[in-house]
Steps between C-alpha positions, in 0.01 A plus 500: 500500500189592318184572672281192575170502321198354645238379254147446620389137508187437306268227618161360382188648628228268639286571198781392259561182699128419491477566124806280432353217711175537315664474162699187613179350621314564174788358299515186724127457474521516122796272455461233770208316330703478180804378682301240696329382173839468325647305790202267529494438123876418509460251781199330326693487169811359666306229684297404193812458293675312782209259546485430130876442478535287814200287425627418153855438635344253741336327206834480313655338816218250511547418138875435567389248766186349369497563123271696270239700688226358274574154649471593864239771482191369682170673420294500818164670494161503664345487157699186422368328814849444641555806713677429825684781685749258655585339163536849344736620776705174481531528120590860506766480778660188342550665158501874541446632856814349638702733277319811615563698815171404663486590871140404573204308352141572591181326412143616518165332561386581144785299352755771430872439538738799546873526535690784660837600354801646676461848338156555641296398197271191479325289239248227486311245306172689554275321253528146625735384227871489405442738215394838642726695736427830666809708596488770774799738511412556874278364766210325332275514810528879523448510120175306531375694790551826305287354216199366686661152543422432134789351300383632162493855634870484595620414147703779341525686827683280747486156329607375157400182313750245369456163332713183502359261241780374279300214351219711357523492115149625404457837337383686806810399698760507222691775682556261783578182311849362587568806714566550868315750716342783297267787574142438399485454123193287449349577161720808456517620140858617541432874482577761758172677434309193620711493815410860578129455419467178701707627799280814518188297436350165606814280473743658742702185502669639192653780704802286593565426135477866410768580766717216369448632149621840619833345614363437856430868540156631589377700197446876531134446409446203735144539631542401864710619798708198599570424865663261738300575811 
């Protein structure tokens, strides 16, 4: 047979290994924040859309049982002089809450009422009425803690404002009249530009409408880093 040839085995030097690991580390450091942001945005988008769909499906089920929502909607509000947290909870659970996957209800000394959903999100009637709802894609207590325990400061970051006011037929609320749950649209002029301006400015409640207007996707030029905490 032919003579056996022995080829020298080439390995990596320590310097080459260290350089390779360094390059991998730099690439990971550059890409990880982007990947984390994309994942977080996706979860927030998914939970926003799910909350909107499930809440409105619950309203449809209530209409099938009790009739037109305008007939059984009950406007409770501190400014109306009829605010009672027990009455609010009873009304909500009778008509809507029973058709949502609520795993826990929590009340607070300042009159807030929050419901925890099975997917880890939560929402509440934060403004002492049956009209204004604040949705948290994640843990709302951690969200609050990260923003100085101030509800307004969480809006657009880790909380999003919705309204349920189907009986309102005045001009300021015309986007809500005869509707189910909708992102904040009070006095909205119907333009995307106003959504961007208000979301980035002093009326961050419009951020949820901007996301809905963008097919439940956080816009590329969205001004805040969203989070679930």
